[in-house]
C-alpha positions as CSV (number, residue, x, y, z in Angstrom):
1,X,0.7,-0.8,-2.2
2,X,-1.7,-1.0,-5.2
3,X,-0.1,-1.9,-8.5
4,X,-1.7,-1.9,-12.1
5,X,-0.7,-3.8,-15.1
6,X,-1.9,-3.6,-18.7
7,X,-1.7,-7.3,-19.8
8,X,-1.9,-8.3,-23.5
9,X,-3.3,-11.6,-24.4
10,X,-5.8,-11.9,-21.5
11,X,-9.1,-12.6,-23.4
12,X,-10.9,-15.3,-21.1
13,X,-11.7,-16.6,-17.7
14,X,-9.0,-19.1,-18.1
15,X,-6.6,-16.5,-18.4
16,X,-7.9,-14.6,-15.5
17,X,-7.3,-17.7,-13.5
18,X,-3.9,-18.2,-14.7
19,X,-2.9,-14.6,-14.0
20,X,-4.7,-14.7,-10.5
21,X,-2.5,-17.8,-9.7
22,X,0.6,-16.3,-10.9
23,X,0.1,-13.5,-8.4
24,X,-0.9,-15.6,-5.5
25,X,2.3,-17.5,-5.9
26,X,4.3,-14.3,-5.4
27,X,1.9,-13.2,-2.2
28,X,-0.8,-15.4,-1.2
29,X,-2.5,-12.7,0.7
30,X,-2.6,-10.4,-2.3
31,X,-5.9,-9.0,-3.7
32,X,-6.1,-9.3,-7.5
33,X,-8.8,-7.8,-9.6
34,X,-8.9,-8.6,-13.4
35,X,-10.8,-6.7,-15.9
36,X,-11.0,-8.5,-19.2
37,X,-12.6,-5.8,-21.2
38,X,-9.6,-3.3,-20.6
39,X,-7.0,-6.1,-20.0
40,X,-6.0,-4.7,-16.8
41,X,-4.8,-6.4,-13.5
42,X,-4.8,-4.6,-10.2
43,X,-2.9,-6.1,-7.2
44,X,-2.9,-4.9,-3.8
45,X,0.2,-6.2,-1.9
46,X,3.1,-5.1,0.2
47,X,5.4,-7.1,-2.4
48,X,7.4,-5.4,-4.9
49,X,6.0,-4.7,-8.5
50,X,8.9,-6.3,-10.2
51,X,8.1,-9.6,-8.5
52,X,4.6,-9.6,-9.9
53,X,5.9,-8.4,-13.4
54,X,8.5,-11.4,-13.5
55,X,5.6,-13.9,-12.5
56,X,3.1,-12.6,-15.1
57,X,5.8,-12.9,-17.8
58,X,6.7,-16.4,-16.6
59,X,3.2,-17.1,-17.0
60,X,3.1,-15.7,-20.6
61,X,1.1,-12.6,-19.8
62,X,4.0,-10.1,-19.8
63,X,2.7,-6.6,-18.9
64,X,2.4,-4.1,-21.7
65,X,3.2,-1.1,-19.7
66,X,6.7,-0.4,-18.3
67,X,5.7,0.6,-14.8
């Protein structure tokens, strides 16, 4: 399953590392792509979208889109 999140407050490389780490904590096999210009995160994983949304929010990068 591929999920896309629009993430506010992700302007730099440190943010990309933090977002990636949050995703990997949910699923260490997930593929993560972060696009700083569009502030989008794409995740390829079999895990549920809600798990990633919660992990991103806990890290301070709450998704801007509802789903």
